[in-house]
C-alpha positions in Angstrom: -65.0 -22.5 119.9 -63.3 -23.9 117.1 -61.6 -27.3 117.1 -57.8 -27.4 117.6 -55.2 -29.7 115.7 -53.1 -32.5 117.4 -50.5 -29.8 118.3 -53.0 -27.7 120.0 -53.0 -24.8 117.4 -56.2 -23.5 115.8 -56.6 -24.7 112.3 -57.3 -22.2 109.2 -61.0 -21.8 109.1 -62.4 -22.2 105.5 -65.5 -20.1 105.1 -68.2 -21.9 103.4 -72.0 -20.7 102.5 -74.0 -21.3 105.6 -77.1 -23.5 104.6 -80.3 -24.1 106.8 -82.4 -20.9 106.0 -84.0 -22.5 102.8 -86.4 -25.3 102.6 -87.6 -27.1 99.3 -86.4 -27.9 95.8 -88.9 -26.9 93.3 -91.3 -24.7 95.5 -88.5 -23.0 97.8 -88.7 -20.9 100.8 -85.9 -18.8 102.6 -86.7 -17.1 105.9 -84.9 -14.5 107.7 -85.6 -12.5 111.1 -85.4 -12.9 114.8 -87.7 -12.8 117.7 -87.1 -9.2 118.9 -85.9 -7.8 115.5 -87.9 -5.3 113.0 -89.8 -8.2 111.6 -89.6 -11.7 109.7 -89.4 -12.2 105.9 -89.9 -15.2 103.6 -89.3 -15.5 100.0 -91.1 -18.2 98.0 -89.5 -19.2 94.9 -91.1 -21.7 92.4 -94.6 -20.7 92.8 -96.3 -21.0 89.2 -97.7 -18.0 87.6 -101.2 -17.4 87.5 -102.3 -18.4 91.0 -104.7 -15.8 92.5 -103.1 -14.4 95.7 -103.5 -11.5 98.0 -102.6 -10.6 101.5 -106.2 -11.7 102.6 -105.4 -15.3 101.7 -102.5 -15.2 104.1 -104.2 -13.5 107.3 -106.6 -16.5 108.5 -103.4 -19.1 109.2 -101.6 -16.0 110.5 -104.4 -15.2 112.9 -104.5 -19.0 114.0 -100.6 -18.8 114.9 -100.9 -15.3 116.3 -100.0 -14.9 120.0 -102.4 -13.2 122.6 -105.6 -15.2 121.1 -106.5 -16.9 124.3 -105.3 -17.4 127.9 -103.8 -20.7 126.8 -101.1 -19.1 124.9 -98.4 -16.4 125.1 -99.9 -12.9 125.9 -97.6 -11.2 123.4 -99.7 -8.8 121.2 -98.8 -9.1 117.4 -101.4 -8.3 114.8 -99.4 -10.3 112.2 -100.3 -8.2 109.1 -98.6 -9.7 106.0 -97.1 -7.3 103.4 -96.5 -8.8 100.1 -93.6 -7.1 98.4 -92.9 -8.6 95.1 -94.1 -11.7 92.8 -97.9 -10.5 92.7 -99.4 -8.5 90.0 -102.8 -7.6 89.6 -104.1 -10.2 92.1 -102.1 -13.2 90.5 -98.7 -14.6 91.1 -96.0 -13.7 88.3 -93.8 -16.8 88.7 -91.1 -14.5 90.3 -90.0 -14.7 93.8 -92.7 -13.7 96.3 -91.4 -11.6 99.1 -93.6 -11.5 102.3 -92.8 -9.3 105.4 -94.5 -9.7 108.8 -93.3 -7.0 111.2 -92.9 -7.4 115.0 -94.6 -4.7 117.3 -94.7 -5.9 120.7 -91.1 -6.9 121.5 -90.3 -6.5 125.4 -86.5 -7.0 125.2 -85.9 -5.7 128.6 -87.5 -8.9 129.7 -84.3 -10.6 128.7 -81.7 -8.3 130.2 -81.4 -10.2 133.5 -80.7 -13.6 131.7 -78.5 -12.8 128.6 -75.5 -14.2 130.1 -77.4 -17.3 131.3 -78.3 -20.4 129.6 -82.1 -21.3 129.7 -82.6 -24.9 130.2 -84.3 -26.5 127.2 -83.3 -23.6 124.9 -80.6 -23.1 122.2 -78.8 -20.5 123.9 -75.6 -22.5 124.6 -75.6 -24.3 121.3 -75.9 -20.8 119.7 -72.9 -19.8 121.5 -70.8 -23.0 120.6 -71.8 -22.6 116.9 -71.4 -18.7 116.4 -69.6 -17.3 119.5 -72.4 -15.0 119.7 -76.1 -15.0 119.9 -79.3 -12.7 120.0 -80.4 -13.4 123.6 -83.9 -11.4 123.1 -86.5 -14.0 123.0 -84.1 -16.6 121.4 -83.4 -14.7 118.6 -83.4 -16.7 115.5 -84.1 -20.0 117.4 -87.4 -18.5 118.5 -90.9 -19.8 117.2 -91.4 -16.1 116.0 -89.7 -17.2 113.0 -92.5 -19.4 111.9 -94.8 -16.4 111.1 -92.9 -16.4 107.8 -93.3 -20.3 107.3 -97.1 -20.0 108.1 -97.5 -17.2 105.5 -95.6 -19.3 102.8 -97.6 -22.3 103.8 -100.8 -20.5 102.9 -99.7 -20.1 99.4 -98.6 -23.8 99.5 -102.3 -24.7 100.7 -104.1 -22.7 98.0 -101.5 -24.3 95.2 -102.3 -27.8 96.1 -106.0 -27.2 96.5 -106.1 -25.9 93.2 -103.7 -28.4 91.4 -105.3 -31.6 92.8 -107.8 -30.9 95.5 -105.4 -31.5 98.2 -106.0 -30.3 101.8 -104.1 -30.3 105.2 -105.8 -30.4 108.5 -104.1 -30.5 111.9 -105.4 -30.7 115.4 -104.3 -31.5 118.7 -104.7 -35.2 119.6 -103.0 -35.1 123.2 -102.1 -32.8 125.9 -100.4 -34.6 128.9 -102.0 -37.6 129.6 -105.3 -36.6 128.0 -105.9 -38.4 124.5 -108.6 -37.6 122.1 -110.4 -40.4 120.3 -110.4 -39.6 116.5 -112.0 -42.3 114.6 -111.0 -41.1 111.0 -108.5 -38.3 110.6 -109.7 -37.5 107.1 -113.2 -36.6 108.4 -112.0 -33.8 110.6 -113.0 -30.5 109.4 -111.3 -27.0 110.1 -114.6 -25.9 111.8 -114.5 -28.8 114.2 -110.8 -27.9 115.0 -111.5 -24.2 115.4 -114.9 -24.1 116.9 -117.2 -26.0 119.6 -120.4 -27.2 118.6 -122.1 -24.3 120.0 -120.0 -21.8 117.7 -117.7 -20.6 120.4 -113.9 -20.7 119.8 -112.1 -23.9 120.6 -108.7 -22.5 122.0 -107.0 -25.9 122.3 -107.8 -27.0 118.6 -108.9 -30.5 119.5 -111.8 -31.9 117.5 -113.2 -34.2 120.2 -114.9 -31.7 122.4 -115.0 -33.7 125.6 -111.2 -34.2 125.5 -110.6 -30.6 124.3 -112.6 -29.2 127.5 -110.3 -31.5 129.6 -107.0 -30.2 128.1 -108.0 -26.6 128.4 -108.6 -27.3 132.1 -105.1 -29.0 132.4 -103.4 -26.3 130.4 -105.0 -23.7 132.7 -103.8 -25.6 135.8 -100.5 -25.8 134.6 -100.2 -22.2 133.6 -101.4 -21.2 137.2 -98.6 -23.5 138.5 -95.9 -21.4 136.5 -95.3 -24.6 134.4 -96.0 -26.0 130.8 -97.0 -29.1 129.5 -96.5 -31.0 126.1 -98.5 -33.2 123.8 -99.1 -34.5 120.2 -100.4 -33.0 117.3 -101.9 -35.1 114.3 -101.7 -33.9 110.6 -103.9 -35.3 107.9 -103.3 -34.5 104.3 -106.2 -35.8 101.8 -106.8 -35.6 98.3 -103.2 -36.4 97.7 -102.4 -38.3 94.3 -100.6 -41.3 94.3 -96.8 -41.1 93.1 -95.4 -38.0 95.0 -92.0 -38.7 96.5 -88.6 -39.7 95.2 -86.8 -43.2 95.9 -84.3 -43.6 98.4 -83.0 -40.2 100.0 -85.8 -37.8 99.0 -88.7 -40.1 100.1 -91.9 -38.1 100.9 -91.9 -39.4 104.3 -88.2 -38.3 104.7 -89.0 -34.8 103.7 -92.2 -34.4 105.8 -90.1 -35.7 108.8 -87.6 -33.2 108.2 -90.4 -30.4 107.5 -91.7 -31.3 111.0 -88.5 -31.6 112.8 -87.4 -28.4 111.6 -90.2 -26.7 113.8 -89.4 -25.6 117.3 -90.2 -27.9 120.1 -90.8 -31.1 118.1 -89.3 -34.2 119.8 -90.6 -37.0 117.7 -92.3 -37.6 114.4 -94.1 -40.7 113.2 -96.8 -41.6 110.3 -99.6 -44.2 110.0 -99.2 -46.8 112.6 -95.8 -45.5 113.8 -94.2 -47.2 116.6 -97.3 -49.0 117.2 -96.2 -51.3 114.1 -93.4 -52.8 116.6 -96.1 -55.0 118.2 -97.8 -56.4 115.3 -97.0 -59.1 113.0 -96.7 -58.5 109.2 -100.0 -60.0 108.3 -101.5 -57.6 111.1 -99.7 -54.5 109.9 -100.2 -54.7 106.0 -102.9 -52.9 104.4 -104.8 -55.0 101.9 -105.1 -53.6 98.4 -108.5 -53.4 96.6 -110.5 -51.2 94.1 -113.0 -48.8 94.9 -116.2 -48.2 93.1 -114.6 -45.9 90.4 -111.7 -48.6 89.9 -109.1 -46.6 91.7 -106.6 -48.6 93.8 -107.1 -48.2 97.4 -106.3 -50.1 100.5 -108.8 -51.6 103.1 -106.9 -49.9 106.0 -104.3 -47.1 106.2 -101.7 -48.4 108.5 -99.0 -47.2 106.1 -100.2 -43.6 106.6 -100.5 -43.0 102.9 -96.9 -43.6 101.9 -95.3 -46.9 100.7 -91.7 -47.1 99.6 -91.6 -43.0 100.5 -94.2 -42.5 97.7 -97.7 -41.4 98.2 -100.2 -44.2 97.8 -103.3 -42.1 97.2 -104.4 -42.8 100.8 -104.8 -40.1 103.2 -101.2 -39.1 104.7 -101.5 -39.1 108.3 -98.6 -37.9 110.7 -98.1 -37.3 114.2 -95.6 -35.0 116.0 -94.7 -35.1 119.7 -94.2 -31.5 121.2 -92.3 -30.8 124.2 -93.4 -28.5 127.0 -92.6 -25.0 126.7 -88.9 -24.5 128.1 -89.3 -21.0 129.4 -90.6 -21.0 132.8 -91.4 -18.2 135.4 -90.3 -20.5 138.1 -86.8 -20.7 139.3 -84.6 -23.3 137.7 -80.9 -24.4 138.2 -78.5 -23.3 135.4 -74.8 -21.8 134.4 -73.8 -18.7 133.0 -71.6 -18.4 129.8 -68.6 -18.8 132.2 -70.0 -22.0 133.8 -70.9 -20.5 137.1 -73.8 -22.2 138.8 -76.8 -19.8 139.1 -80.7 -19.7 138.9 -82.8 -18.3 136.3 -86.5 -17.1 136.0 -87.8 -16.2 132.6 -89.9 -13.1 132.6 -91.2 -13.1 129.0 -94.5 -14.1 127.9 -94.7 -17.6 126.9 -97.2 -20.2 126.3 -98.1 -22.8 128.8 -98.7 -25.3 126.1 -97.3 -25.1 122.5 -99.8 -27.1 120.9 -102.7 -24.6 119.9 -100.5 -22.6 118.0 -98.3 -25.3 116.6 -101.3 -26.5 114.5 -101.2 -23.9 111.7 -97.2 -24.3 111.7 -97.5 -28.0 111.2 -100.0 -27.5 108.4 -97.7 -25.0 106.7 -94.8 -27.2 106.6 -96.7 -30.4 105.5 -98.3 -28.3 102.9 -94.8 -26.7 101.7 -93.5 -30.4 101.3 -96.5 -31.4 99.3 -96.4 -28.5 96.9 -92.7 -29.1 96.3 -93.0 -32.8 95.6 -95.9 -32.0 93.3 -94.0 -29.5 91.2 -91.0 -32.1 91.3 -93.4 -34.9 90.0 -94.9 -32.7 87.3 -91.3 -31.6 86.4 -90.3 -35.3 85.8 -93.2 -36.1 83.4 -93.0 -36.1 79.6 -95.3 -33.2 78.0 -98.7 -34.8 76.8 -99.1 -34.8 73.3 -102.4 -33.0 72.2 
């Protein structure tokens, strides 16, 4: 798998530390684990001391990400009970690394025995072989979305931190499934209750706050599931209460780090913020947001086409992003592929998979946005001169 030199020989391999399992600068997370291993682990480093924290704080978002919660998602049954192993004493963070373990309980590795030498369309099987020369074929191993349990647990800490630090909150929801688009007039007005429940109090399994669109989405996903197929869509994420000034010029722009955060999640095919690609059809006079002052004298803009970031630095307006999510690649219907020797074959995936990834993607997206904001807030605070009493 290694490249050869001009004379055809294999060059000496210089081993360097393998990056890619850590995210963040001041508020850092490192994850470990595979889909069918004993569990997934996250170490959160940089959380300030004194933040009240318990396992109960992590459970709500893990329950939202959990498989088996409705017929619209995979039927793998996992309790996803977090275990805090370090970094918390007498109910508060100590400032030392926080280690959290979420154990796997319902692996069915036998479902993958028949396809372990076949490359699943849309998956990372071939690219993992190309990179490492080996892979854990059970459920996708490290490339599985099962790894995101660790991120969601860490994201719950980041959410609590930014809420306490500056009143920030992150709410995500499903905006589109297939051709069905929900009209959301003002993203910052969407509440968690609207995302999680219908007006009659029953659970909203698709997590779209527009009830009419949500019920149509549910019908479409169910029809797709019965046809042994899958469907994609768009998630919208709104971070409100974010102070102006977060983000670094040039390479560490807040928008760049938010883009990386969302692109690091499985199945994300596109990310935009504010007006996004719609800006391509506008003139400058139509796209600009006019500055003004609110009743309290704060600088704001009359509109928010810039999505809460200018020059890669937060403007104080709500940060609004969207992520395009591809249809689930694992299908129970037969598809053409090749095996690891290049021989043509067919493949049918027996594992339990989501007919639409969007409902469970929502807490994952919230987690990554919150982690990025917590990181940039700590970086910003670290760059300020201490105040003289």
